[in-house]
Structure formats: C-alpha cells, structure tokens
N, C-alpha and C positions, 0 to 999 in steps of 0.2 A: 090035298087041298090045303090043309094047314102047314104044312113044309113050305110051300110055294108061299104062303102068305109072311110066314117068317124070314124067306129067304129074300122077299120083296121088301120087308121092313128092315131088316137088320142095318144096311148101310144108314140108314135115315135115323135109328136109333144111335149109332155108335157117334154120329156126328153131333147127335144133341148130348151125349152123355157130357163132354168135357165142358161146354157152356154151362151147363146145369149144374156141375160139380163148382165150378167157378163161382155161380150166382150163391150156392149154398155156403161157400167158405167166406163169400163176403157179405152174406147176410150174419154168418156166424161172427165174424169179425165186427160187425156193427152193434151186434148184442153182448159182446163182451164188456163186462163191468170195468169200469178204469176204478182206481183206487181213489178213495177221497184224499185230499190234500191235509196234511196233519195239523195245519193252521186252521181246520175247520172245525177241530174239536174246540179252539179257544174261545169261540163265539158261544159256546154252551155256558161261560162265565157270565155273559150281560144277561144272556135267557133267563138263567137261573136268578139272577138278582131281580130282574124283574117279577118273576114268578113268585118271589120271596115275599111279596105285598099280599098276596093271595092266599098262597099255601107256604108258609114259612119252611118247613121240614121239606118238603120235596123242591121247593127253590133253593134252597142252601144245598141240597146232595146234588141238583144239577149243576150250579156253580163251582162245586169242588169237582166234580165229574168229568170237567173241560180238561183243566190243567192236568189233571191227573193221566187222563186218556193221552193227551198231547206229550206229556213225559214219558209214559210207557211205549207209543208209537215210535218214538223218537230213539228211544233204547233199542227197540227191535230193529230199527233202519241200520243203526250203529252197528249191532251185532250180525245182522245181514250182510252189510258191507264188508265188513272184516273177514267172516267167512268166504264171500266172494273172492278176496285178496288173496286168502291163504290157499283155498282151492287152485288158485290161478297159478301157483308158484310151479308146477311141473312144468308147465306149457312154457312159461317165463324161462326157465333154465334149459328146457330145449330149444328156443328161438335164441338165446345169448350164445349157447355151445354151438348151435348151426352158424350163426354170425361169427364167431371168433375163430372157428373151424375153416370157414370159407377165408381167413385173411383178414377180416375187417377189425379194425380197432376199437376197443372198448366203447368209445364214444359213439361211432356209427353202430355199433352194436346195440347202444342204449335209445339211440334215436329209431331203431328198427322196433324194438320191444315199443316204443312210446307209439310209433304209428301201426303197427302189425300186432301188437300182443294183446292179451284179452283186456276187454273194456275196463274192468275192475283195478286194473294197475296204470292204464294209462296215463292217469293224471300224475300219479308218484313219477312216472319217469319224466312226464313233462315238467315239473316243477325242478329236476336235478337238471334237466337240458337248459331252463330259463335260468338257473343259478350259473350253471357253466358258460352259458352265452354271455352272462352278465359280466364273465372277467373272472369269477372264483374258479381256482384249479378243479379239475376233475374229480381229485381224489380228495378234496375236502367238500365238495358238492355231493359225493355218492353217499355219504353216511345219513342224508336226509333221506335217502329213499327208505332207509330202517324207519324213521320216524313216521314217514306217511303211507308205508305198508306192513308195518307190524313185524314182531319180532321172530315170525317165518322166514325173514327176508334176512336174516342176520348173516347167514353163511355167505349167502350169494354177495352181498354189499362186502364182507371181508375180502371174499376171493378178488373181486372187482377192483376194490382199492389195493390190494396188493400186486395185482397184474398191471394197473396204471403206474404205481412205483417201482416195480422191480422188474417187469417184464414177466411175471411166472406165468408158467403154461396152465391153461384151466380145464383142457379137454377132459381130462379123467376125472378131475374134481367135479366138476359142473355133472359129468354123467353119472357119478355117485350120487350126488346132491340131487339130481332127478329120480333117480330110483328109490331115494329116501323118501322125497317127497310124494310121490304115487304111492308108495306102501302106507304113509301117513294120512294121505287121503283117503285112501281105500279103507282103511281102519275108523276114521272119522264116520264115512258114510254108512258102513255097518252098525256104528254107534246107535248114528240116527234113526236107522232101520229098526233096530230092536227098540229103542224108545217108542216109536210110531207102535 
C-alpha cells in the first residue's frame, strides 16, 4: 500500500520541486545583503559633531571614524578592482589571440575585447576605442590601456603597438604571455589561500 501511495504522489512531487526551488532562490536573492554605499560613512561626521555637544569624546570619535572608514573602503575598492583587472589578463590574451588568429585586425580585436571581454577590463578597452575613434592613431591610443588597466598589461600593449606599426605576428607571443599570466594568477590565488 505504501508503494502505491508513493507511485501515485511521485509525479506531483516532481512537478512541485522546480517551482519550489525557484521560490527558494528568489527568497534567497531578496534576503541577500546589498553593500552599503561608501558615501554613507561620511554621514558619520555631522552625526559625530552633533553628538560632540552632549558627549564630546564619543562625538569626536564618531566624527573622525566616518572619513577614516570612507578612505579605507575606497582603498579596498581600488585594490579589488586592480586585482580583478590583473586576474582577467589570461582571458583577454586568449580573446585577442583568437581574434588575431582568425584574421581580424588589431582594432577589431580591441573592439571584441571591449564587447566580449571580462567586465573588469571593458572600460579600459572602451577608452582606447574612444580615443582611436576621435582620430588618435591606434598605435598612440594603445599605451593608454596600460594606464587604465595596470602594469600587468604592459607586454600586451607593447605587442599590440608593434603589430600595428610593423605588422609583427603575435600568435606565439600571445600564447606564451597567456601561459605566463595563468601561472601568475594561480600563484596569487595560492598565496591568498595560504594567507586565509
């Protein structure tokens, strides 16, 4: 009898499981904490100054804590952005190598990296494209990519500039740079794991 009940209820249970999972996922997404904006910490300064009239020591402490926390959070955000750009280098190298290997020009490869590359680097490639579209030669616009994305992109920028100026082939160089970038990213991840 128990078996027949299970068999009779089984299709209904299977049909209910997917909507139930979606409902739980939606509830979990609603309950996720969103990060507070960094500017919120600056509101502690006027609050602390107001508190200084009733409790001078704690008011001054709160007034000082706001800008300090704002500065610290800004430094954390910049470091996180730089790490994301550095960690995206292997994917960028693979994407550019694939585009150039397919016969696309350097300009088109940069457009592809801007449209399809990792999110952390799209703004840097977009800035290069904007300068190039405004009339600056691509060989002179590309070094700005180094300024936007950091020193880890130095070899890529140098290779792209030499390819634009001299037509140098990049397939082997980009493959080697990609392997080196993946090894560097793995070492950094292991170091972070050891620190944790």
